[in-house]
C-alpha positions as CSV (number, residue, x, y, z in Angstrom):
1,M,-1.4,53.2,19.4
2,S,-1.7,50.0,17.3
3,N,-5.0,48.9,15.9
4,V,-5.6,45.3,17.2
5,V,-7.5,42.9,14.9
6,T,-8.3,39.4,16.3
7,I,-9.0,36.5,14.0
8,D,-10.4,33.2,15.2
9,T,-9.2,30.6,12.7
10,A,-12.0,28.2,13.8
11,R,-14.4,30.6,12.0
12,H,-12.3,30.8,8.8
13,P,-12.0,27.7,6.7
14,V,-8.8,26.4,5.3
15,H,-8.3,27.4,1.7
16,S,-5.8,24.8,0.4
17,V,-3.8,21.9,1.7
18,S,-0.7,20.1,0.3
19,V,-0.2,16.7,1.9
20,Y,3.1,14.8,2.0
21,Q,3.7,11.1,2.5
22,S,6.1,11.8,5.4
23,D,3.8,12.9,8.2
24,R,3.5,16.5,7.1
25,A,1.1,18.9,5.4
26,E,1.2,22.5,4.4
27,I,-1.9,24.6,5.1
28,R,-2.9,27.8,3.5
29,R,-5.5,30.2,4.8
30,L,-6.9,33.4,3.3
31,L,-7.9,35.9,6.1
32,P,-9.7,39.1,5.3
33,V,-8.9,42.1,7.6
34,E,-9.9,45.7,8.1
35,L,-6.8,47.9,8.5
36,K,-6.4,51.3,10.0
37,T,-3.9,53.9,8.9
38,G,-0.6,53.2,10.7
39,Q,0.4,50.1,12.7
40,N,-2.0,47.2,12.9
41,E,-1.6,44.0,15.0
42,V,-3.4,41.1,13.4
43,C,-3.7,38.4,16.1
44,I,-4.4,35.0,14.5
45,E,-5.7,32.7,17.2
46,R,-6.5,29.0,17.6
47,L,-3.9,27.6,15.3
48,P,-3.0,23.9,15.7
49,N,-0.3,22.8,18.2
50,S,1.3,20.7,15.5
51,L,2.3,23.8,13.6
52,D,6.0,24.0,12.7
53,R,7.0,27.6,13.7
54,D,9.9,27.6,11.2
55,S,7.4,27.0,8.3
56,I,5.2,30.1,8.9
57,R,4.9,32.3,5.8
58,V,2.7,35.4,5.5
59,E,1.9,37.3,2.3
60,G,-0.7,40.0,1.7
61,L,-2.9,41.7,-0.8
62,G,-3.6,45.4,-0.3
63,N,-1.9,48.8,0.1
64,A,0.2,47.8,3.2
65,V,3.5,46.4,4.3
66,I,4.0,43.2,6.5
67,F,6.5,44.4,9.1
68,D,6.8,41.5,11.4
69,V,5.5,38.0,12.3
70,I,5.5,36.9,15.9
71,Y,5.0,33.3,17.0
72,H,3.3,32.7,20.4
73,S,3.8,29.2,21.8
74,S,1.1,27.1,23.5
75,P,0.3,27.9,27.2
76,P,2.1,25.5,29.6
77,N,-1.2,23.9,30.8
78,G,-2.4,23.5,27.2
79,G,-5.8,25.0,28.3
80,A,-7.7,28.0,27.5
81,D,-6.4,31.6,27.9
82,K,-8.0,33.4,30.8
83,D,-8.1,36.7,28.8
84,T,-10.4,35.3,26.1
85,P,-14.0,36.4,26.0
86,G,-15.1,32.8,26.4
87,H,-13.2,32.3,29.6
88,K,-14.5,35.6,31.1
89,A,-18.1,34.6,30.2
90,F,-17.5,31.2,31.9
91,V,-16.4,33.0,35.1
92,E,-19.3,35.4,35.1
93,T,-21.7,32.4,34.7
94,G,-20.2,30.8,37.7
95,K,-20.6,33.9,39.8
96,R,-24.3,34.2,38.7
97,I,-24.9,30.6,39.7
98,S,-23.5,31.3,43.2
99,K,-25.7,34.3,43.5
100,L,-28.8,32.4,42.5
101,Q,-28.0,29.6,44.9
102,S,-27.6,32.1,47.7
103,E,-31.0,33.6,46.9
104,K,-32.5,30.1,46.8
105,S,-31.1,29.4,50.3
106,T,-32.6,32.6,51.6
107,V,-36.1,31.7,50.2
108,E,-35.8,28.1,51.6
109,E,-35.0,29.6,55.1
110,Q,-38.0,31.9,54.8
111,I,-40.2,28.9,54.0
112,K,-38.8,27.0,56.9
113,M,-39.2,29.9,59.2
114,L,-42.8,30.4,58.1
115,G,-43.6,26.8,58.7
116,S,-42.0,26.8,62.1
117,Y,-43.9,29.9,63.1
118,S,-47.2,28.3,62.1
119,T,-46.6,25.3,64.4
120,T,-46.3,27.6,67.4
121,M,-49.8,28.8,67.2
122,K,-52.5,27.0,69.3
123,A,-56.2,27.2,68.3
124,D,-57.5,27.5,71.9
125,L,-55.2,30.5,72.6
126,V,-55.7,32.5,69.4
127,D,-58.7,34.7,68.5
128,H,-60.6,33.3,65.6
129,S,-60.5,36.6,63.6
130,K,-56.7,36.8,64.0
131,L,-56.3,33.2,63.0
132,A,-58.3,33.8,59.8
133,S,-56.1,36.8,59.0
134,F,-52.9,34.8,59.7
135,L,-54.0,31.9,57.5
136,T,-54.7,34.4,54.6
137,L,-51.3,36.0,55.1
138,Y,-49.6,32.6,55.4
139,E,-51.2,31.3,52.2
140,E,-50.2,34.4,50.2
141,R,-46.7,34.5,51.6
142,K,-46.1,30.8,51.1
143,R,-47.3,31.0,47.5
144,K,-44.9,33.8,46.7
145,L,-42.0,32.0,48.3
146,N,-42.8,28.8,46.4
147,E,-43.0,30.8,43.1
148,S,-39.7,32.5,43.9
149,L,-38.1,29.1,44.7
150,Q,-39.4,27.6,41.5
151,S,-38.2,30.5,39.4
152,L,-34.8,30.3,41.1
153,D,-34.5,26.6,40.4
154,E,-35.3,27.2,36.7
155,E,-32.7,30.0,36.5
156,I,-30.1,27.9,38.3
157,Q,-30.7,25.0,35.9
158,M,-30.4,27.2,32.8
159,A,-27.2,28.8,34.2
160,Q,-25.7,25.4,35.0
161,E,-26.4,24.2,31.4
162,T,-24.8,27.4,30.1
163,E,-21.8,26.9,32.4
164,E,-21.5,23.3,31.2
165,E,-21.5,24.4,27.6
166,Q,-18.9,27.0,28.3
167,R,-16.8,24.5,30.3
168,D,-16.9,22.1,27.4
169,A,-15.8,24.8,25.0
170,L,-12.9,25.8,27.2
171,F,-11.6,22.7,29.0
172,L,-13.4,19.5,28.0
173,D,-13.1,20.0,24.2
174,E,-10.0,18.0,23.3
175,E,-9.9,19.5,19.8
176,S,-9.7,23.0,21.3
177,K,-6.7,21.9,23.3
178,K,-5.0,21.0,20.1
179,R,-5.4,24.6,18.8
180,T,-3.7,27.0,21.2
181,I,-1.0,28.5,19.0
182,K,-1.1,32.2,18.1
183,V,0.6,34.2,15.4
184,T,0.7,38.0,15.4
185,V,1.3,39.8,12.2
186,V,2.3,43.5,12.4
187,V,1.1,45.4,9.3
188,L,1.8,49.0,8.4
189,A,-1.1,50.5,6.4
190,D,-1.0,53.7,4.4
191,E,-4.8,54.2,4.6
192,D,-7.9,52.7,6.1
193,G,-9.4,49.8,4.1
194,P,-9.8,46.1,3.6
195,A,-6.9,43.7,3.0
196,E,-6.3,40.0,2.7
197,L,-3.6,38.0,4.4
198,S,-2.3,34.7,3.1
199,L,-1.1,32.5,6.0
200,S,0.8,29.3,5.2
201,Y,2.3,26.9,7.7
202,G,3.4,23.3,8.0
203,V,1.9,20.8,10.4
204,S,2.6,17.2,11.4
205,S,0.2,14.4,12.0
206,A,-1.0,14.3,8.4
207,S,0.0,11.9,5.6
208,W,-1.2,10.0,2.6
209,S,-0.5,6.7,0.9
210,P,-1.5,5.3,-2.5
211,T,-4.0,2.5,-2.9
212,Y,-5.3,0.8,-6.0
213,D,-8.4,-1.0,-7.2
214,I,-7.6,-3.1,-10.3
215,R,-10.7,-4.3,-12.1
216,A,-10.3,-6.8,-14.9
217,Q,-13.1,-8.0,-17.2
218,I,-12.3,-11.1,-19.2
219,G,-14.5,-11.5,-22.2
220,T,-15.1,-14.5,-24.4
221,M,-12.6,-14.1,-27.2
222,S,-11.2,-11.7,-29.7
223,S,-11.1,-12.2,-33.5
224,P,-8.1,-14.1,-34.9
225,A,-5.7,-12.5,-37.2
226,K,-6.8,-12.2,-40.8
227,D,-3.5,-13.3,-42.3
228,S,-3.3,-16.6,-40.3
229,K,-5.8,-19.4,-40.6
230,D,-4.4,-21.1,-37.5
231,A,-4.3,-18.0,-35.4
232,A,-5.9,-18.8,-32.0
233,S,-8.5,-16.5,-30.6
234,S,-7.6,-15.0,-27.3
235,P,-9.7,-13.6,-24.5
236,S,-10.7,-9.9,-25.0
237,T,-9.7,-8.3,-21.7
238,S,-10.3,-4.8,-20.3
239,L,-8.5,-3.6,-17.2
240,T,-9.2,-0.4,-15.3
241,V,-6.9,1.0,-12.6
242,H,-8.5,3.2,-9.9
243,Y,-5.7,5.2,-8.5
244,R,-6.6,6.5,-5.0
245,A,-5.0,8.2,-2.1
246,S,-5.7,7.3,1.5
247,I,-5.4,10.4,3.7
248,T,-5.3,10.6,7.5
249,Q,-4.9,13.7,9.6
250,A,-5.0,14.5,13.3
251,T,-3.9,18.1,13.1
252,G,-6.8,19.4,15.2
253,E,-8.4,21.4,12.5
254,D,-10.9,20.3,9.9
255,W,-10.2,20.6,6.2
256,T,-13.6,21.5,4.7
257,N,-14.0,22.1,1.0
258,V,-10.3,22.6,0.4
259,A,-8.2,22.6,-2.7
260,L,-6.1,19.5,-2.2
261,D,-2.9,18.3,-3.7
262,L,-0.7,15.3,-2.8
263,S,3.1,15.5,-3.0
264,T,5.7,12.8,-3.1
265,A,8.4,15.1,-1.8
266,S,10.1,14.4,1.5
267,P,10.6,17.7,3.4
268,H,11.9,15.9,6.5
269,L,14.9,14.5,4.7
270,G,18.2,16.4,5.2
271,T,19.7,18.3,2.3
272,E,23.3,18.2,3.6
273,I,25.6,15.7,2.1
274,P,26.9,13.4,4.9
275,T,30.6,13.3,5.7
276,L,32.7,10.4,6.8
277,T,34.6,10.5,10.2
278,P,37.9,8.7,10.8
279,H,37.5,4.9,11.3
280,H,40.3,3.3,13.4
281,I,41.3,-0.1,14.6
282,S,43.6,-1.0,17.5
283,L,44.6,-3.8,19.8
284,P,41.8,-5.0,22.1
285,A,41.6,-3.8,25.7
286,P,43.1,-6.1,28.3
287,P,40.6,-8.5,29.9
288,P,39.2,-7.5,33.3
289,K,40.7,-9.0,36.5
290,R,38.7,-12.0,37.6
291,S,40.0,-12.1,41.2
292,R,42.1,-10.1,43.5
293,K,44.1,-13.1,44.5
294,R,45.2,-13.8,40.9
295,K,48.4,-12.1,39.8
296,S,47.7,-9.4,37.2
297,V,49.4,-9.7,33.8
298,T,50.5,-6.6,32.0
299,R,50.2,-6.6,28.2
300,S,51.7,-4.1,25.9
301,G,49.6,-2.2,23.5
302,G,47.6,1.0,23.2
303,P,44.3,1.7,24.8
304,A,41.0,0.5,23.3
305,L,39.5,3.0,20.9
306,F,36.1,1.4,20.6
307,R,34.9,2.9,23.9
308,A,31.6,4.6,24.3
309,A,32.1,8.3,24.6
310,R,30.1,10.2,27.1
311,S,28.2,13.2,25.6
312,S,26.0,15.8,27.1
313,S,23.8,18.4,25.6
314,S,21.7,21.1,26.9
315,E,18.7,22.7,25.4
316,E,17.6,26.2,26.0
317,D,13.9,26.7,26.5
318,D,12.3,28.8,23.9
319,D,10.6,32.0,24.9
320,D,6.8,32.1,24.7
321,N,7.0,34.8,22.1
322,E,9.4,34.2,19.2
323,H,10.0,36.6,16.3
324,V,9.9,34.5,13.2
325,G,11.2,37.3,11.0
326,F,10.3,39.8,8.3
327,A,8.2,37.3,6.4
328,A,7.2,39.6,3.5
329,Y,8.8,43.0,4.0
330,E,7.5,44.5,0.8
331,Q,4.5,46.5,-0.5
332,L,1.9,44.3,-2.2
333,C,0.3,46.8,-4.5
334,S,-0.2,44.7,-7.6
335,A,-3.5,42.8,-7.2
336,P,-3.5,40.9,-10.5
337,A,-0.1,39.4,-9.7
338,A,-1.2,38.2,-6.3
339,L,-4.5,36.8,-7.7
340,S,-2.6,34.9,-10.4
341,R,-0.6,33.1,-7.7
342,M,-3.8,31.9,-6.1
343,K,-5.4,30.5,-9.2
344,M,-6.2,26.8,-8.9
345,V,-5.9,24.4,-11.8
346,E,-7.9,21.3,-12.8
347,S,-6.7,17.9,-11.7
348,R,-3.3,17.2,-13.2
349,T,0.2,15.8,-12.5
350,V,2.9,18.3,-11.7
351,E,6.5,16.9,-11.8
352,G,9.3,18.7,-10.1
353,A,13.0,17.9,-10.1
354,V,12.7,15.4,-7.3
355,S,9.0,15.0,-6.7
356,T,5.5,14.7,-8.2
357,N,2.4,16.5,-7.2
358,F,-1.1,15.2,-7.8
359,V,-3.6,18.0,-7.9
360,I,-7.0,16.7,-6.9
361,S,-9.9,18.2,-9.0
362,G,-12.8,19.8,-7.1
363,L,-12.9,20.5,-3.4
364,T,-12.2,17.9,-0.7
365,S,-13.2,17.6,2.9
366,V,-11.1,15.7,5.4
367,P,-12.1,16.1,9.1
368,T,-9.5,15.8,11.8
369,D,-9.3,12.6,13.9
370,T,-10.9,13.0,17.3
371,D,-9.8,9.7,18.7
372,N,-6.0,9.4,19.2
373,S,-6.2,5.6,19.6
374,H,-6.9,5.0,16.0
375,S,-6.8,6.8,12.6
376,T,-9.6,7.3,10.2
377,Y,-8.6,7.1,6.5
378,H,-10.3,9.1,3.9
379,K,-10.0,8.1,0.2
380,V,-9.8,10.5,-2.7
381,T,-9.5,9.6,-6.3
382,V,-6.2,10.6,-8.0
383,A,-7.0,9.1,-11.4
384,E,-8.8,6.4,-13.3
385,F,-7.4,5.0,-16.5
386,N,-7.4,1.9,-18.7
387,L,-4.4,-0.2,-19.4
388,E,-3.9,-2.9,-22.0
389,P,-3.2,-6.2,-20.2
390,K,-1.3,-9.2,-21.4
391,L,-2.7,-12.3,-19.6
392,E,-0.5,-15.2,-18.4
393,W,-1.8,-18.4,-16.9
394,I,0.8,-20.2,-14.7
395,A,0.5,-23.5,-12.8
396,V,2.7,-25.3,-10.4
397,P,0.5,-28.4,-9.9
398,K,3.1,-30.3,-7.8
399,K,2.5,-27.7,-5.1
400,Q,-1.1,-26.7,-5.7
401,T,-3.6,-27.7,-8.4
402,S,-4.7,-24.2,-9.1
403,V,-4.0,-22.0,-12.1
404,F,-2.8,-18.5,-11.3
405,L,-3.7,-15.7,-13.6
406,R,-1.2,-12.9,-14.0
407,C,-1.2,-9.9,-16.3
408,Q,1.7,-7.8,-17.7
409,L,0.8,-4.1,-17.9
410,K,2.5,-1.1,-19.5
411,N,1.9,2.1,-17.7
412,T,0.6,4.2,-20.6
413,S,-0.9,6.8,-18.2
414,P,0.9,10.1,-17.4
415,Y,0.9,9.2,-13.7
416,V,3.8,7.8,-11.6
417,L,2.4,4.7,-9.8
418,L,3.8,4.7,-6.3
419,P,4.3,1.5,-4.3
420,G,1.1,0.5,-2.5
421,P,-1.5,-2.2,-1.9
422,S,-4.1,-3.1,-4.4
423,S,-7.5,-4.8,-4.4
424,V,-8.0,-7.0,-7.4
425,F,-11.4,-7.6,-8.9
426,M,-12.0,-10.0,-11.8
427,D,-15.4,-10.1,-13.6
428,G,-16.8,-8.0,-10.8
429,N,-15.7,-10.3,-8.0
430,F,-13.0,-9.6,-5.5
431,V,-10.3,-12.2,-6.0
432,C,-7.2,-11.2,-4.0
433,K,-4.9,-8.5,-2.5
434,S,-1.8,-7.6,-4.3
435,T,0.8,-4.8,-4.5
436,V,1.8,-2.3,-7.2
437,P,5.5,-1.5,-7.4
438,L,7.0,1.9,-8.3
439,V,6.2,2.3,-12.0
440,S,7.0,5.4,-14.1
441,P,5.1,6.2,-17.3
442,Q,5.9,3.7,-20.1
443,E,7.4,1.2,-17.7
444,T,6.0,-2.4,-17.5
445,F,5.0,-4.2,-14.4
446,S,3.0,-7.3,-13.5
447,T,0.2,-8.0,-11.0
448,S,-1.6,-11.1,-9.9
449,L,-5.3,-11.6,-10.7
450,G,-5.6,-14.5,-8.3
451,V,-6.7,-18.0,-9.2
452,D,-8.7,-18.7,-12.3
453,P,-11.3,-21.4,-11.6
454,A,-12.1,-21.8,-15.3
455,L,-8.8,-23.8,-15.6
456,R,-8.9,-27.2,-13.9
457,V,-5.8,-29.2,-13.2
458,T,-5.5,-32.9,-12.4
459,Y,-2.2,-34.0,-10.9
460,H,-2.4,-37.8,-11.4
461,P,-0.7,-40.2,-8.9
462,L,3.0,-40.8,-9.6
463,V,3.6,-44.2,-11.3
464,K,6.8,-46.0,-10.2
465,K,8.1,-49.3,-11.4
466,A,11.4,-51.2,-11.5
467,K,13.0,-51.2,-14.9
468,N,15.5,-53.6,-16.5
469,A,18.7,-51.9,-17.2
470,T,19.1,-53.8,-20.5
471,G,18.5,-51.6,-23.5
472,S,18.5,-48.5,-21.4
473,K,21.0,-45.7,-21.0
474,F,22.4,-47.7,-18.1
475,L,23.4,-50.7,-20.3
476,T,27.0,-50.7,-19.2
477,L,25.9,-50.9,-15.6
478,Q,23.2,-53.5,-16.0
479,T,24.9,-56.0,-13.7
480,K,25.5,-53.4,-11.0
481,T,22.5,-51.0,-11.2
482,D,18.9,-50.9,-10.1
483,V,16.7,-48.6,-12.2
484,T,13.3,-47.2,-11.2
485,S,11.2,-45.4,-13.7
486,H,8.8,-42.6,-12.7
487,I,5.9,-41.2,-14.7
488,Q,3.9,-38.1,-13.7
489,R,0.9,-37.2,-15.8
490,V,-0.9,-33.8,-15.6
491,S,-4.2,-33.0,-17.3
492,I,-5.4,-29.4,-17.7
493,K,-8.9,-28.6,-18.8
494,N,-9.8,-25.2,-20.3
495,T,-13.5,-24.4,-19.7
496,R,-13.2,-20.9,-20.9
497,L,-14.8,-19.8,-24.2
498,A,-11.5,-18.6,-25.5
499,D,-8.1,-20.1,-26.2
500,I,-5.4,-19.6,-23.6
501,E,-1.6,-20.0,-23.2
502,L,-0.5,-21.6,-20.0
503,S,2.9,-22.0,-18.5
504,M,3.3,-25.0,-16.2
505,K,6.3,-26.0,-14.1
506,D,7.3,-29.2,-12.5
507,Q,10.6,-30.8,-11.5
508,I,12.6,-34.0,-11.4
509,P,14.9,-34.8,-8.4
510,T,18.6,-34.1,-8.5
511,S,21.2,-36.2,-7.0
512,D,23.8,-35.2,-4.4
513,N,25.7,-38.4,-5.0
514,A,27.8,-39.2,-8.1
515,D,26.7,-42.9,-7.9
516,Y,23.0,-42.0,-8.0
517,K,21.9,-41.0,-11.5
518,V,18.7,-39.2,-12.5
519,T,17.9,-39.0,-16.2
520,L,15.0,-37.1,-17.8
521,V,13.1,-39.4,-20.2
522,E,10.2,-37.2,-21.2
523,P,10.2,-34.6,-22.6
524,T,13.4,-35.1,-24.5
525,L,15.6,-32.1,-23.8
526,K,19.3,-31.6,-24.4
527,D,21.6,-30.7,-21.5
528,G,21.5,-26.9,-20.9
529,Q,18.7,-26.4,-23.5
530,K,16.9,-23.1,-22.8
531,E,15.2,-22.8,-26.1
532,W,11.7,-24.2,-26.5
533,A,11.5,-27.7,-27.9
534,A,8.2,-28.4,-29.8
535,L,6.5,-31.5,-28.6
536,R,2.9,-32.0,-29.9
537,N,-0.5,-30.3,-30.2
538,G,0.8,-26.8,-29.3
539,I,2.9,-28.0,-26.4
540,R,6.5,-27.1,-26.0
541,A,9.1,-27.6,-23.2
542,R,12.5,-26.4,-22.0
543,W,14.7,-26.5,-18.9
544,A,13.8,-23.7,-16.5
545,S,16.6,-21.8,-14.8
546,N,16.6,-20.2,-11.3
547,K,15.8,-16.9,-12.9
548,D,12.6,-18.3,-14.4
549,N,11.6,-19.4,-10.9
550,G,11.5,-15.8,-9.7
551,D,8.3,-15.3,-11.8
552,E,6.4,-16.9,-9.0
553,D,6.9,-13.9,-6.7
554,D,4.1,-12.0,-8.4
555,L,1.6,-14.9,-8.2
556,E,0.5,-14.6,-4.6
557,I,1.1,-18.3,-4.1
558,P,0.3,-19.3,-0.5
559,S,3.2,-19.6,1.9
560,G,5.1,-23.0,1.6
561,L,3.9,-23.6,-2.0
562,K,6.7,-21.9,-3.9
563,T,9.4,-24.0,-5.4
564,P,12.7,-24.1,-3.7
565,P,15.8,-22.2,-4.9
566,M,17.6,-23.9,-7.8
567,S,20.9,-24.1,-9.5
568,S,21.7,-21.5,-12.1
569,V,22.5,-24.5,-14.5
570,P,19.0,-25.5,-15.9
571,E,19.4,-29.3,-15.9
572,E,21.0,-29.2,-12.4
573,S,17.9,-27.5,-11.0
574,G,15.7,-30.3,-12.2
575,M,13.0,-27.7,-13.2
576,V,11.1,-28.2,-16.4
577,E,8.7,-25.7,-18.0
578,W,6.0,-26.3,-20.5
579,G,4.2,-23.9,-22.7
580,C,0.7,-25.0,-23.6
581,E,-1.8,-23.6,-26.1
582,I,-5.1,-24.9,-24.9
583,G,-8.2,-24.3,-27.1
584,A,-11.6,-23.3,-25.7
585,G,-13.2,-26.3,-24.0
586,K,-10.1,-28.5,-24.8
587,M,-7.8,-30.5,-22.6
588,A,-4.0,-30.8,-22.6
589,D,-2.1,-33.8,-21.3
590,I,1.5,-33.4,-20.1
591,T,3.8,-36.2,-19.1
592,L,7.0,-35.9,-17.1
593,A,9.1,-39.1,-16.9
594,W,12.5,-39.8,-15.4
595,D,14.7,-42.8,-14.4
596,I,16.7,-43.1,-11.2
597,A,19.7,-45.5,-11.3
598,V,21.4,-46.5,-8.1
599,P,24.0,-49.2,-7.2
600,R,22.4,-52.6,-6.9
601,G,21.0,-53.2,-3.5
602,C,21.2,-49.5,-2.4
603,T,18.2,-47.5,-1.4
604,W,17.5,-43.8,-1.7
605,V,15.2,-41.2,-0.2
606,S,13.8,-37.9,-1.6
607,Y,13.6,-34.7,0.2
């Protein structure tokens, strides 16, 4: 006869958890058992319903052999098993309440009968000595009945409270309904003694996603280079990345003080290489008949091949008890080897052939969600490291008179940065939400640091005036051309205590009509010039191409404020870019001027 050992997993905490990004986690439990010589059936109860039966894996430590592993599916009603001690106790409590209520009814009937009997006695017909004796008996009997009634009420109340607790544990506890799976492990032991089973299984309803806190601190200035008298001081900036993981799980079991690691693997993805099926074309099907009265027309040609095929499939119901297989049909006699597999390592990054694992240091607790309507996210720290930022100030004053601060970062950490949202803090203040792309170690990426209020931009009103064509570039057309000059001035004030380099973009219109000419007057740039042209006081300019315009994607510019797509030919796009070195407390003035020449008497509109 087999020795049956029952283990309630609710009383044995989870040992370790590996969480994947694709709605999956792998749980590992260490279960101590006392084995008897011969065959032992270890019944592991209250496992989560989200358990993947194909993922069950059992190993052991001790002088025994794991012979078989049997999976028991959830009961059809999803409720409690009637054979459990808890259910039996609940039934017994109900019987006891019924018995107590029956006794209470009997006492109440006796009290009622005693009262009815007392009303039938008449003082003028009863002897006074007998009346006194009856009253004494009545008082004593009534007192005992009341005491019995009170005692029964107290017992019934206590029993009902017990029944309510038992009912909650069996039927009203939604978390218990999520844990109705059983696994039976058949173990053959050579002798009596303790052993330890390692149960691993996969569950759904668990995932993690990366989040970041980027904290930048911009100081006053760093020292200029010793070998250059004109070297400008630049802001000394420190930037710290807080790499975190946001975990959610609704598996039905709490993860309390577990060894946690996060994986980027995708176990749900298929491993088979897809194959292509034949792809045909044919003549279209003849059109349907519109009316019976109309004469049908017959067309030659094959039948249509793009016709929906009807398919049917049938699924066989799984048996309640399914043999998973001989999970570990071997003797586990070498204790040191088994213990070495269980050894946990400090927080580190483990890279596989196609995935990366983040091993979280220490122990972590992640309770299961109890409300299915929304998920609770628990954050754990993956890493915290410093990166060397390269700051960039960028302005598009035609659209918005704000200066956007962006930093270029090189991932010098050993961690792979996965795509995820980031919260950006500058000088201790929250400035914006941004995103971090997929970045491997030693790769470079950029992130927005929001708007820098220390840089003030004034976009002066546009000045327009009619211009005589004589002496201008339109001299040959002076009798037939109207020329209008446009001057746009921009002033940028640097109130920081350090020098900065700013990139500013603006544009002149482009013409869709060959008779309408637009000529850039200031700055003076050659057609197609992509190299910087030095202007004055640390200001330089060049034509900006469509590729340069893509830099705005990282600036978190509000919707509708980005510049429109441009031609790949710089001068055809009309976009001009300035590079400005602005000293601490200094101001830079930039001028953009252009002429528009149209046939005399013609008008034009801009859009």
